[in-house]
C-alpha positions in Angstrom: 56.5 24.8 -32.9 56.8 21.7 -34.3 56.1 18.3 -32.8 57.9 15.1 -33.1 55.3 13.6 -34.5 55.7 16.2 -37.4 59.2 15.6 -37.5 59.3 12.0 -37.9 56.9 12.6 -40.9 58.7 14.6 -42.6 61.6 11.9 -42.2 59.2 9.3 -43.6 58.7 11.7 -46.9 62.2 12.0 -47.4 62.8 8.2 -47.5 59.5 7.3 -49.2 60.3 10.0 -51.6 56.2 10.6 -52.4 53.1 11.1 -50.4 51.5 7.6 -51.7 54.4 5.7 -50.3 54.6 7.5 -46.9 51.3 7.2 -46.1 51.5 3.2 -46.5 54.7 3.4 -44.4 52.3 5.4 -41.8 49.7 3.7 -42.1 47.6 7.0 -42.4 46.1 8.7 -45.6 47.3 10.8 -48.0 45.1 14.4 -47.1 46.2 13.7 -43.0 50.3 13.3 -44.1 49.8 16.6 -46.4 48.5 18.4 -43.2 51.1 17.4 -40.9 53.6 18.6 -43.6 51.5 21.8 -44.0 51.5 22.4 -40.4 55.3 22.0 -40.2 56.3 23.9 -43.0 54.2 27.0 -41.6 55.5 26.2 -37.9 59.2 26.7 -39.5 58.1 29.3 -41.9 59.7 27.8 -45.3 59.0 25.4 -48.1 60.7 21.9 -47.0 59.5 20.0 -50.5 59.2 20.7 -54.3 56.2 18.9 -55.3 57.0 16.7 -59.3 54.0 15.0 -60.0 54.1 12.5 -57.4 57.6 12.5 -56.3 58.5 14.9 -53.3 62.6 17.1 -53.5 63.8 18.6 -50.8 64.0 22.4 -50.9 67.4 23.7 -49.6 65.5 24.5 -46.6 64.4 20.5 -46.4 68.0 19.3 -46.6 69.1 21.2 -43.5 66.4 20.3 -41.3 67.4 16.4 -42.4 70.3 16.3 -41.3 68.8 17.7 -38.0 65.9 16.0 -37.7 67.0 12.2 -37.2 69.2 13.7 -34.6 66.1 15.1 -32.9 64.3 12.0 -33.3 66.7 9.5 -32.1 66.9 11.6 -28.8 62.9 11.5 -28.4 63.1 7.9 -29.0 66.4 7.5 -25.9 63.7 9.9 -23.5 60.7 8.2 -24.4 62.6 4.7 -24.0 64.4 5.7 -20.6 60.6 6.9 -19.0 58.7 4.3 -20.4 61.6 1.5 -18.7 61.2 3.9 -15.5 57.3 3.4 -15.6 57.5 -0.2 -16.1 60.7 -1.4 -14.4 62.0 -4.2 -16.1 59.0 -4.8 -18.3 59.5 -4.4 -22.1 58.6 -5.4 -25.4 60.7 -5.5 -28.8 59.1 -5.0 -32.4 61.1 -7.3 -34.9 60.9 -7.8 -38.7 62.7 -10.7 -39.6 62.6 -13.0 -43.1 60.5 -15.9 -41.7 64.1 -18.3 -41.9 66.1 -16.0 -39.9 63.1 -15.6 -37.5 63.2 -19.1 -36.8 66.9 -19.9 -37.3 67.8 -17.2 -34.4 65.0 -15.8 -32.6 64.0 -19.2 -30.1 67.7 -18.9 -29.2 68.1 -15.5 -29.2 64.8 -15.1 -26.8 66.3 -17.8 -24.4 69.0 -16.2 -23.4 67.9 -12.7 -23.9 65.3 -13.7 -20.8 68.4 -14.8 -18.9 68.4 -11.5 -18.4 65.2 -9.6 -18.8 62.8 -12.5 -17.8 59.8 -10.4 -18.2 60.9 -9.6 -22.1 58.9 -10.2 -25.1 59.2 -9.6 -28.8 56.8 -9.0 -31.1 57.6 -10.9 -34.1 57.0 -9.2 -38.0 57.5 -11.2 -40.8 58.3 -9.4 -43.4 60.2 -8.7 -46.8 63.6 -6.4 -46.8 61.7 -3.5 -48.4 59.2 -3.7 -45.9 61.6 -4.2 -43.1 63.3 -1.0 -44.1 60.3 0.8 -44.3 58.7 0.1 -41.2 62.2 0.9 -39.2 61.9 4.5 -40.7 58.3 4.6 -39.6 59.3 3.8 -36.0 56.9 1.1 -35.9 60.0 -1.3 -35.6 62.5 -1.8 -33.2 64.6 -4.3 -35.4 65.4 -6.1 -38.6 66.8 -9.3 -39.3 67.5 -9.6 -43.0 70.0 -10.4 -45.8 72.9 -8.2 -46.3 72.3 -8.2 -49.8 69.5 -6.7 -50.1 70.1 -3.9 -48.6 72.4 -0.9 -50.2 74.7 0.1 -47.6 74.7 3.7 -48.1 71.2 4.4 -48.3 71.2 3.4 -45.0 71.2 5.2 -41.6 70.8 3.0 -38.9 73.0 1.2 -36.9 74.1 -2.8 -38.5 75.2 -6.2 -36.2 76.1 -8.8 -38.5 74.7 -11.8 -37.4 76.2 -15.1 -39.4 76.2 -16.6 -42.6 74.7 -19.9 -44.2 75.5 -20.9 -47.6 73.2 -21.5 -50.3 72.3 -24.8 -51.5 70.7 -26.3 -54.8 67.2 -28.1 -53.5 66.3 -30.4 -56.0 63.4 -33.7 -55.5 64.8 -36.6 -53.2 64.8 -38.7 -56.3 66.7 -36.6 -58.3 70.6 -38.4 -57.1 73.2 -36.1 -58.8 76.5 -36.8 -56.8 78.3 -38.4 -60.4 76.7 -36.2 -62.8 80.0 -34.5 -64.3 77.5 -33.1 -67.5 74.1 -32.8 -66.6 72.9 -33.2 -71.0 74.8 -36.0 -71.1 74.8 -38.1 -67.9 71.1 -37.4 -66.8 67.7 -38.9 -68.7 65.8 -36.3 -70.3 62.9 -36.4 -68.2 65.5 -35.8 -65.0 67.4 -33.1 -67.2 64.0 -31.4 -67.6 63.5 -31.6 -63.8 67.0 -29.9 -62.6 66.0 -26.9 -65.6 62.6 -26.2 -64.0 63.6 -23.1 -61.7 61.2 -21.5 -58.7 62.1 -18.5 -58.4 61.7 -15.8 -55.7 60.0 -12.4 -55.7 63.0 -10.6 -54.1 63.8 -8.0 -56.4 65.5 -7.7 -59.9 69.2 -8.0 -58.6 68.3 -11.3 -56.8 66.6 -12.7 -59.7 69.1 -12.0 -61.9 71.8 -13.6 -60.1 69.9 -16.6 -59.5 69.0 -16.8 -63.3 72.6 -16.6 -64.1 73.6 -19.1 -62.0 71.6 -21.5 -63.1 72.1 -21.0 -67.0 76.4 -21.0 -66.2 75.8 -24.5 -64.7 72.7 -26.4 -66.4 71.7 -24.4 -69.5 68.7 -23.4 -70.5 66.3 -23.1 -68.3 62.4 -22.9 -67.8 60.7 -20.8 -64.4 57.9 -23.0 -63.2 57.0 -20.9 -59.9 57.7 -17.3 -58.8 57.2 -17.2 -54.7 58.0 -15.2 -51.5 58.7 -17.5 -49.0 61.6 -20.2 -49.1 59.5 -22.7 -47.4 56.8 -22.5 -50.3 59.7 -23.3 -52.9 61.0 -26.0 -50.8 57.9 -28.0 -50.7 57.1 -27.8 -54.6 60.7 -28.8 -55.0 59.7 -31.8 -52.6 56.9 -32.4 -54.7 59.1 -32.7 -57.3 58.1 -29.5 -59.5 61.5 -28.6 -60.2 64.8 -27.4 -58.2 65.3 -23.7 -56.3 68.5 -22.0 -55.1 67.8 -21.4 -51.4 69.8 -20.4 -47.9 71.0 -23.8 -46.1 69.0 -22.4 -43.1 66.0 -22.0 -45.1 65.6 -26.3 -45.3 66.2 -26.3 -41.9 65.4 -25.9 -37.8 68.7 -25.5 -36.6 70.3 -29.6 -37.2 67.0 -30.8 -38.4 66.1 -30.6 -41.9 62.6 -29.6 -42.8 61.6 -31.4 -46.3 62.5 -34.5 -48.2 65.0 -32.9 -50.3 68.2 -33.7 -51.2 70.6 -30.0 -50.8 73.8 -29.9 -52.6 76.1 -27.5 -51.3 77.1 -24.3 -53.9 80.5 -22.8 -52.7 80.4 -19.4 -54.7 77.1 -18.6 -52.5 76.5 -17.4 -48.8 73.5 -15.3 -47.8 75.0 -12.9 -44.4 72.1 -12.0 -41.9 72.4 -8.5 -40.3 70.2 -6.9 -37.4 69.6 -3.0 -38.7 68.2 -0.5 -35.9 68.3 2.9 -34.7 71.5 3.6 -33.3 70.5 4.5 -29.8 69.1 0.8 -29.5 72.3 -0.5 -29.3 72.9 1.1 -25.7 69.2 1.3 -24.1 68.0 -1.8 -22.9 66.0 -4.5 -23.7 67.1 -3.9 -27.3 71.0 -3.8 -26.5 70.3 -7.1 -24.9 68.4 -8.5 -27.9 71.2 -7.4 -30.1 73.5 -8.9 -28.0 71.4 -12.0 -27.9 70.9 -12.3 -31.4 74.8 -12.2 -32.1 75.9 -15.1 -30.0 72.6 -17.1 -31.4 74.4 -16.5 -34.7 78.1 -17.3 -33.6 76.7 -20.7 -32.1 74.2 -21.5 -34.9 74.6 -25.3 -36.5 73.0 -26.1 -39.3 72.7 -29.9 -40.9 74.7 -31.0 -43.2 74.7 -30.7 -47.3 75.9 -33.0 -49.7 78.8 -32.3 -51.6 78.1 -30.2 -54.5 77.8 -32.5 -57.6 80.9 -33.1 -60.1 79.3 -30.6 -62.6 79.2 -27.5 -60.3 83.0 -28.1 -59.8 84.3 -29.8 -62.8 86.5 -27.6 -64.5 84.7 -27.2 -68.2 82.0 -25.0 -66.5 83.2 -20.7 -66.8 84.0 -19.8 -62.5 83.4 -23.5 -61.2 84.8 -23.5 -57.9 86.6 -27.0 -56.5 85.4 -28.1 -53.4 88.2 -28.2 -51.0 87.3 -25.0 -49.7 84.3 -25.6 -47.1 81.8 -22.9 -47.5 80.5 -20.9 -44.1 77.9 -22.6 -42.3 78.2 -25.8 -44.2 79.0 -29.3 -42.5 80.3 -31.4 -45.9 79.2 -35.3 -46.2 79.0 -37.3 -49.2 75.9 -38.9 -48.5 72.8 -37.7 -45.9 71.2 -41.1 -46.8 
């Protein structure tokens, strides 16, 4: 007879597509993983994967099991959660994965709201990249992941989702780079100031994000030079504050609620925004304490207040620039103002 652990290993292999990646997800060695798979195949009497080098491809029997395994594992999770709640009373601990900026924006308020209903609630916060969060959801080491909608493919996920909030992107520039009246950077900025504007701090968020950011820069400022590539918005903003270049970041990454975190100028970028969502196994939307924290995250997102950004500089809305927007439409989560001085 197979075990739930063996089914969880099977699901991790289906998602990962290789022994190497699945072993990393589950935190076990490849030999131990192979042994669990062999036991499952032996107990079922069928082969579940065909191996092609390091890749795994489902057999017909594997595809049948894949359709049913998630239902069985979900039922097992619900039963375990119910028994844990019965044994522990109202004590509860929820594992949350989040981008660092999203955790700072939403978790303080969400935990305050959730603990009004469950005073003993505690959260284990894991600041992770989106791909790492997805892997840990599949490995069942995270209960909830808070990440940007654009970083996940809807058709590849089996998780439930709740929309949390949206915050507009801003162009972060050093405090002494004044773009308020700049209509054409090459004509209106001194060479040394134009060089700073064109020095880009990029992010290790994957090729699509990188291409989108570089395309935006090329469209609006022309030729650019990458001076740094980082994983955290906060690192990028510290480099901008020190005068090393500029960066496109969500407004929420540059602020702690209504307080700016860095001495930088933040110019609104009307055509870009980040939408934050919560992903979770569907049963957690029905069971306490996870459902309570999910409700609290949504409320924290709904009532989120961020500091004002400057109006887009003229060259971002000048009609000679392709696809430029005017400042007549207010972006999501912006409180626009002409000056922050």
